[in-house]
N, C-alpha and C positions, 0 to 999 in steps of 0.2 A: 502772259503768254496763254494762247487758245489752248483748250484741250482737245484731242484727238476722238472723233466720234463713229460710232462702228454701224449707226443704223443703217437697215435695209429693209427694205418691202417684205412683209410677211404676216403671220398671225401670230397669237400667245404662244411663248414657250413656257414649259414648267417652269423655268428659273425665273421667269417675269412674273407669272400667275400665281405659282404657289407663296411665294412672302408677304404679299398685300393681302391673302385669303386669310393667312395665318393674324397678320397684324389686326385685320377687319373683326376673328372671331374674338382676339383677344378684347378689341375696342369695346366690340359690344357686352362681354360677359363684364369687363368693369362699368358700365352705363349702367346696369343693373344693379351695382352697388350705391349708386347716385342717392336715392330715397331715404336710406337705412343710414348711410352717413351723413346726410342734409340733416337729418332729425336727430344727430349727437350721437349716433351710435359707432361701435368700432367692432371691426371682423378680426378675429385671429384663427390661425390654421397652424398645427405643428406637429411635426413627426419627429421620433428619438432619429439622430441621426450618428453623434458619438456620446452615449449617453455617460461613459467614463468622464468624460471632459466637460460634461454640462452644455454640451453644443446640439442645438435641435434646429432641424430645417423649418423655420417657423417664420409666419409671413401674418404683417399685421397693416391692416387696411383703417385708415383715419382721413382727415380730409386732408394732409399734406401729402402721404404715398398716393391715395387714390388720384389729385389732381396730377401728381408728376406720371402715374401710369396711362391717366387719358391722355395727356400730351406726346407721351411716348409714343404708343400704340396708335392714336389718331393721326398724328402728323405722321408718323411709319406707314399708315395708309400710303397716303399721298405721296411721300418720298418714294418708297418703293413702286408705284405706278410709273412717276416720272424716271423711275431708274430702269422699270421695265422698257420706256422705249429709248431713253438717251443712251445706253448701252446694248440696244438689241443688234446682233450680227458681232456682240463683240466675242474673241476666242475664250476668255474668261467669264464670259458673263455669269455662268453658274457658280462660280468660284466666288465673285462679288456677293452674289444673290446670298449664297449660305454667310459669309462673314458679315453682311448687313443684318439678316437674320438673329446670327447669333448676338449679336451686338446688342440688337433689340432686348431681347431675349436676356442678357445678361444687366441691362440696365433696370428692367422689371424687376428680376430679383435683387437688385441692387436697393432700390426704394421702397420696395415691400417687404424685404429681408427684415425680422425682428431680432435674430439674434446677430449679435455683432461680429462674431466671428463668422458665419454666413455672410452678412454685408461685407465684410472684408475680401471672402474669396469673389463674389458678384463684382466688386469693386476691382478688383484685379482682371477678373474676366473683360472688364470693360476697357482697362489698359490692352489686355492681348490683342483682344477685338479691333480696338480702333488703331493700334499698331498694324496691323494686316490690311485696316482699309486706308489710312494714310499712305502706306506702302503700296497701295495695291498695283500703279504702273511701276512696276519694280525694276523697269529699264531705265527709269530716270533717276539719275544722283541726288537730284533736289526729295523725289519722293524719299527715297531709301534715308536720306540724312534727316529729313524730317520726321518721319515714323520713328526711328530709332531717337530722336530727340525729346518725342513728345512720351516715349517709352520710357525711358530713363526718368525724365523728371517728375511725371505720375507715377512712376512705380516707385522713387523714392519716397515721394509723398505718402502712398500708399503704405509702405512699411512704418512710417514713422505714425502712421493713424494706427498701425494694429498694436505697434507697443503702448497709445494713448488706451485702446480697448482694452489689455491684457491689464493696464494698472488701474483700470476704471472698475474692472472685473473684479480685481482684488479688494479694492477701497468697499464696493458696493456688495459683492457677494452673490453677483446676479449677470448673465451675459445678456440678457432679456430687454431692449431697448424701451419697451411699454412699461417694463417694471421701475426702470432709471427716471422715466419722468417725474416721479413722485418722492426722490431722491435727491434732488438739487443741493438742500442745505447740507447734506451728508458729503458731498464731494468738494462745494465751496467753502467749506470750512474746515476742510483735511488739508495737511501739511502738504501732499503732493498735486494741490490742484494746480499751481502754477505750471509744473512738468505736465501734466494731462492736456493742458491748456495751450502748451507750446505745441505737444505732438499733433493734437487733433487740427490746430491751425494751418498746420505745415500740411497734412493730407487736403483739409479744404483748399487752401490757398494754391497749392499745386494742381490740382484737378480743376479749379475755376482760375486759372492763370492769373493771380494778382500781382502786380509787381512786389517783388522782381522774377517770379516765376511765370510772366505772363508771355516771352518770347517764343514758347512752343506753339501757342495758338494761330498767331499771322500764317506760320511757317507751314501748318498743318492745312494751309488751302493749297499744298500741293496735290492733296487727294481730289478724285473728281467730286464735280460737284452736286451729286446727291448726298455724299457722305457731308460736305461742307456744313448743306442745307441742314440735314440731322442732327450733326454732333454739336452743331454750333447754336442750336436753335433752343430744344428742349432736352437734350440727353446728356451726352459728355460733360461738356463743360459746366453744366448744371448739379453735376454729382457734387461738387463742393457745396455750391450752395445749398442743395438738400441736407448735407452733413451737418452744416452749422444750424440749418433750421429745426432737424430731430434733435440736435444736442441744445437747441435755445431753452427749454424748461430745466437744464441740467447745471449748464454751464453759465448761462448769463445772468445779468446781475452783479457783476464786479466791476471796477476802475479799469482793470487788466483785460475783461473780454471789451469792456465800450472803447477804450482807447486804442488797442490792437485792431479792431474792425473798422473804427472811425479811421483810423489815418492810413491804414492798406485801402480802404475801401475809394477815400477819397483820392487819395493821389494815383488809383490806376483809374479812376471815372474821370477824370482831369487829362491826363496823359494819353488814355487811349482815345479820347475825343478830338485832342489834338494831332495824332498820328493818323486818324481817320481821315481827315483832311488832305496829311502829305501824301496819301496813298493815288495812285492813278489806275492799277488795278482794282477793278470794281469788286472783286472777291476780298483785296486786301482792304479794302476800305469796309465792307460789311464784318469782315474777322476784327478790326479794331472797334468799330461800334458794338460789337458782342463782348468783346471787353469792357466797355464803358458800361453796359446792363450790369454786365458781371460784378464791377466794382460797386455800383449802385445799391445792389440787390444786398452786397456784404456789408458797405454801409450802411443801410438801414436797418440791417440785422441787431446792429451793433445796440440798439433801443428796444427797452421793454413795452414801448409805450402802444397802445393798440391803433393810432393813425400810422406810426412808422411799418409795421407789422402788417395792415392792412396793403399798404402803399407796397410793399414788398408781393404779396399774394397777386394783388393787381398786375403789377410790372413784369413780374413773371411768365403771366399767360400772354399780358400785353407784348412782350419780347418775342415769345414765342411764335405767336401767329404772324406779327409782321416780318419776323427775321428769317424763318422759314420761307414765306412768300417770298420775300427779295431776293434769297439765294436761288430760289427756282428760278427767277423770272430772270435771273445772271445766267444761269443755265439756258435759258432759251434761247437770250439773245447769242449768245456765245453759240449756241446749236443753229444760229441761221446767222451772223455775219464772220464769226470765225475770229472774233475779238473780244476782249473785255475790258480795252484800255478805253478810259474815260475820256483821253482827249481826242479819239477818233470816230466814237460813236455820237451820234443826234439825227433827229429826225427821220425817226423809226416809225413813230404812230400810226402814220398813214398806211404803212406794210404790214405793222403786227398791232393793229387796235385792240386786241384781248388782253393782249400781252400788256400793252400801254395801261389800258384801264385798270388790272390787276397792280402794276407797279405802283399806279397814282395813289391807290386806297391804301397798298402796303405803307407807301411811303409817307403820306399823311399823317397815317396813324403812328409812325415811327417820329416823326415832326411834332406830335402832340396837337393837332388840328382839329377841334370839332367836325363834325359829332363823330370822328372816331373814337374807338376805345382808347388809342393812346392817348388822348387828349386827358380823358380820366384818369390814366395812371400818372400823367406828369403833375396835374394837380394835387395827385395824393401824395406825392414826394414833395411837393413843396410844404402840406399841409404839414406831413409826417416831418419834416424838415425843422419846421416852426414850432412843432409841438412834442417833436420825441424827447426832450429833456438832453439829446445831444449836444456837443459845441455847436449852438444854434449858428454862427456866423459862419464856420466852417463848411456844415451841412449846407448850408442855403447858397453859400457862394460855389460851392463846389456843383453842385444841382444845375443851379445858374448854366454856370459856364459849360458843363457838360452838354446841356437841354439846346442851348444855343449852337455849339457845334453841332452836333445830331440833327437840328434841323437844315443845317449846311451839309452836312453829310447824305440826308435823304433827298435833298434837290440834286445832288452830283450822281448819286445810284440811281433813283426813280423815277425822276424829271427830265433830266439833261438829254439822257440818251434817248429818249424819245420826241420831245419838244425842242431840245436845244439846238443852236447851230452844228454844222459841220456834219460832214459825211466821210471821213477820210478813213474809208474800207481797207483793208489788207486786199481783198479780191471786190473791185469795184463790179464788174460782170455780173458776180453771184447773185441768183433770186432768191431775195429777203422776203421770205411768208412766215407764218404762224406755224409753231410748232405744232406736234399733234397733239390731239384731245387729251390724252393721257396725260401727257405731259404740260398742259395747261388747268388740268383739273386742280391741283397743288394750289398753285400762287392763286388763282380766283378763287376757291373755296375759302381758303384762310384769310385772303382781303376782304372777302364779304362776311366772314365772320367778325373781322375787327369792326366794321360799320353795323354788323348785326348787334353785337354784346356795347356797341357802341351808343345805340338807341335804345337798347334794353337792357340796361347794366343789372337791373336785378333778377336777371337770369342768371346771369354770371355768379350775383351776388348769392344767392339763396343757394347755387348748386356748387360752386368752387368757393369764393373766396371767405365766404363765412366759417363753411369747414375747416380751412388751411388756416386760417388764422387762430381757431379755437386750438387746433394742433400744434400750431407753433409755440400759443402763450402757456398752453397746457389747463387753459381754462375755459370756460362757455362764455356764448354771448360778449366776446371782447370786439368783433370786427365791427368796423364804421362801414355806413352805409354808402353804395356808391351812386351817386348822381351826376347827370352830365351837365346841370347848370347849378352850382353852389353860391349863388348871388355874387355881389360884389365884395370879394374879401383881398388879403393878402397873397392868396395864392394865384389869383386871377388877376391882379397886377403883374408878378412877378411872372406868369404866364405871358401877358402882353409884351413883357421886355423880353420876354425869350423869343418871341416872334421879331421882334424888331432887331434884335440883336442876329437873329439866325439870317433872316433877311439882307443884312449887310453882310455877312459874314461869307455867305452865298455869293455874292454881286464881286466877292473881292476874293474868292476863294483859290484862284490860278495865282495869284500875287502872293497869298498866305501859303502855297503849298509850295512855291518857290525859296520862300523864307524858312521855313519849317524844313525845306531839305537841305539849305545851307546850316541851318543851325544841326540838323542830327550830322551831318558828317564832322562837326566839331565837338561832337559830344562821344562820350563811350558808347559802344552799340552793345547789347546785352548780347545779342546773337553772335557777333565775332567773340565775345568774351567767353561764349560756349565754346565755340572751336578752339580757340587757348586752353580754356580747361580740358575739355577732351586731348590735345596734345600732350598737355603735363601730365596728365594721366596716364598716357601709352609709355610719355618716358620713365615717370615714375616705375609704373609696373616693370619697364625693361630693366631699369636700372635695379629693381629690387630681386628681379629674376636672375640675372648675373652675380647678384651679391649670394643668392640665398639657393639655388638652381644649379650649384657649381658642377655637378655630374660627380662628384668626389663622396662616395658612401661612408668613407669614416667620417667626413663632416654632417650628414645628414644622420647619421647615429648618436652623434657627441650631442645634435640638436634635441635630437627625441628624450633621449636620457637626463641630458639638462632640463629641460623643460620639466621631466616628471617628477627629477629631484626638488626642484625649486618649488614645483605644485603641490606636492607630497609635502614638503619640509613646510610650507608657508600655511597648509591647511591642518597640520598637526600643531602649530604653533598657535594659531589661531581660534584651535579649538579648546584648548588647553589639555591636550592629550596626556594622561597620565599613565606610566606603567609600574603596574601592581607588581608583587611578586609573584610568580608564576609557580608552581609546583612542580619541576621536570622528575621525572621517572628516573631510577639509576639504570645505566647505560650496560649493556651488556655487550659482549665480546662481538658479536655480529654487528651491533651499532657503530663499533670502532672500523671495522672492516667495513663498512659501507662507506665511513668517513672517510677512511685513508685512499680506498678507489676513488672515489668522487675528488678528494682532491687530488691527485694523482692525474686524472683527467683535464681538472682543471689547467694545473700545471702545465701538463704537455700541450694543451692548447694556445698556452700565454707565450711558451718561450720557442714552441718550433718555426723553422721557416718553409716546412712542407704544407701543402694545402690538404693533403690525405691524411698527414698527422694529426693535423688541426682539427680534421671532421671525426677522426677517429678518437679524439681527444675527448670531443665535445659527445660524443656517442658513448664513449665509459663514463660520462658525467649523467647522461639520461639513464643508462642502464643501472647506476647508482642511484637516481631518483624512484626508478621502477623498483628496485630492491625494497627502499624505504616502504613502498606501497605495500610490497607482500610481508615484510614484517608488521605493519598495522593493520593486517587482514584487510586488502582492497587488494583482491587479484585479478578481476575484473579490469581496475584501471591500469594495473601494473602490465597486464598483456597489452591493452592499449598503447602504452606508452612504452614498451618494448618493440611492438611494431611499427611503430613512428618511429624511432628510432633507427631502425635497420633499414625501414624505406628512406629515411633522410641521408643515411650515410652511404646507401646504395647508389642512390641518383646523384648527390654532390660528386660521389668518387667518379660515376660517369661523365657527368658535366667535366670534372676537374681536368681529366684527361685531353680534353680540347681547349682549355685554358693555356696563356703563355706561361713559362716557368716565372715563379715570383727570383727579384734580384736577389744574388747571392747574399749581398748586405741591405737589409730593409732599413728606411729611416726610424731614427728613434724619437722623432721630433716630438712633443704632446705625450709621450709614454707616462711621463708622472702625473702630468694632468687625468688622461685617461685614469690610470688607476686611481687616483683621488676621486675621481667622478663614480667609478664603479665601486669602492668602498662607500663612500657615502649613500651612493641609493641602496646596495645591499644592506648597510645600517639601518636606513630608515625603512625600508622594509620588514626587516627583523624585529625595531621596536613597534613597529604597526602592528604584525603578527602578535608579537607578544601581550600588547595591547589587547587585541582582540580576543587571546585566550584566557586574559585574565577576567572578561566578562562572562556573564552567565549566556550561555548560548538559549538565543530564541528560536523556541522550535515550531512557531506558527506554519512556515513553510516546508518544514519538515514533518508535522501533522497532517497538512493538505495533502502533501504528495503521497504519502501514506494511506491515507483515506480514499483518495481518488483515483490512483494510479488504476487499480483493477476496477472498479465501477463504472469509469468514465471512459478510459483509454484501455482497458481490456490487456492489459500487461502488467506481469508479474516482478519485472526488474526494473525498479523503480529508474535507474539511471537512464536507460533507453528510452522508456515514457516519457521522461520528460525532455530528451533530446528531439525523439522522433515525434510525440502529441504536443506537449504544452511549449517548444519551443520550436513547433516545426518551422515559421518563416524563418527564425533566427538561424537552424540548424541549416535551411535551404539555402540561405544566403551566405553562411560558410562554405556549404558546398558549391556553390557559383565559385565564390572566390578563389576556391583550391582549382577547380575545373579553368577558368581562367587562366591561372599562375601556370599549371602542367602547357597548357596550351602557348601560350607565352615562352615556357624554357624551352619545348618543343621546337617552335620558331627559330630563338636563337642557338639552340644546337643545330639545327640543320641547315642554318647561313654558314655560306662558306667563305672565305678572305677571297679579295679580290686574285690575289696569287695565287689561290687553289686551281688544279686543273681538273674537270669535269669530265 
């Protein structure tokens, strides 16, 4: 389905100009760090954020983070230039530009953050901003569904990752990733290593859409083309790959790491390559090839071998360049023709020669044809598979199958629309011309870079891949050299086999597409399973709400008190609490008076059938408590207690006048159970208080408040100072709750029954 475009004539708007300027400034700033990082240095900046929790706003720049930062900001410039014209005249262009800029900044924070908790914050910011971008066309049900799906899946993974980070911090004693690089043995030998690995992999696999969490990524094609180009080339979907690469020195080197990444990566790679041939929408085809690339990166991150990691570093750049270029090419084609259907496009090269040339260069790089950078990346993948130490046959077979299918997919996306047969456009009379220069800049620059780095791989090697490999492995001088011609070897033979299989698959891709469509109809659908899961979740929530939210206050109070009783009892038994003998001073006559008064109020509350009498009985109990405070020299607390009791009695009495009369005979069901619960909870609290009283008083807080109340808060009444100054936010929250409750009570009191006359 073609996207709606809103281009109008006119100059640059602020929404179109500001985002690429910001991205360009950041890209130039990161370029300044290339010489230092290439020479083996690292840069770190830190500001205290939450010192009490050892959380700093710290940023760390090494070869890994700098490569991602350059890709994010560099490709961001071109995508934002494309967006400026692609969405020019759209009524929500400013909103889109804000979302895209915020997403870029969140991604930069993610890859540069040195603090694990800071990384989590930026991770979730990318989740939220991608939700807004995917659902930008909010009038579309597909866009809303896809945005929510991406939010749920990646948000779940982010929470799992946070749990993993907390466990790591507890083991290592630090939240800083730069300090964790040298603590791999500590984590790998810890009993909780398995739990940590599962949690981190959940975060990485959901973000980078590994099977079975892959389904959200193709559905995210509901977003506008610039979003697809940006999210699926160098940014969001590679967040999980970045996490695995960053944690490689810390968590890799075990069988669990190797097999987890190998199996999930291999399955994702082959499955996604097959599904890319199945698609007829060119954006969907590219989405599944993105899945293939992510699977390959995960697959080779399983190995600590320098060849495999060099393949990861090179293919990371290769994929970012050709994938962003091809997405933008498809945007230009859709902009010109009104369709992205591969079956209807053909013969566009004479009318769109610049777009066709950019598509050819990017497509050849995707296919791994020399002298493009994609050829070097594919050769390294084969060498990495042969020498990685992973299950060799599995890795090489998965890479060969995926590469051959990628070759065919490149032909479908980059060659067929321009040089293939057919011209069945939805609007035959529509004039087809080249896109504006700002839209062509992205695909042309990125495609030419793929050719330039292919012809001059030493430039990429010194500036990017070598520092990147050293950062992933945690050791210098581990990267392998990049070269266009490596001689006649096994990798070259596999490349020739890839070309032969790729040509054969492309020639028969329409028949293969039909076969895959029939097979897909017979197999379970992950996407439909998601709908079933959501429907089941909603049904379960409704059932649970009917059971728990019954509207009967009696049940709510019973559940609350029962939970407190069980929790308190379990905690007391688990802690081995012992009640020692407590010396109770001799009781005086006034104490017995207070006891009788309190007991009488309690008895009245229990047996009466009148609401007014019941609240009066509770008021008597409150007065008894106030008398206890007076007896033990706490007059200020007693005054507060008396005022509260008086206010409650008055307000409730006023409210009770508007409530219906209680039935003459109240049901006595569950009275025995309620009595048992009350006695149990009261007994537990009594035992707890006796145990506390038997322990010596810890005066650390008392001494602090005595010493600090006047000098720091300028108050002599310690209780008031604690409430107003030391617990200011807490007190403000309590006051807010009281105000809200008062407003709600006022609204209820002013409501009139339907039968009332006004």
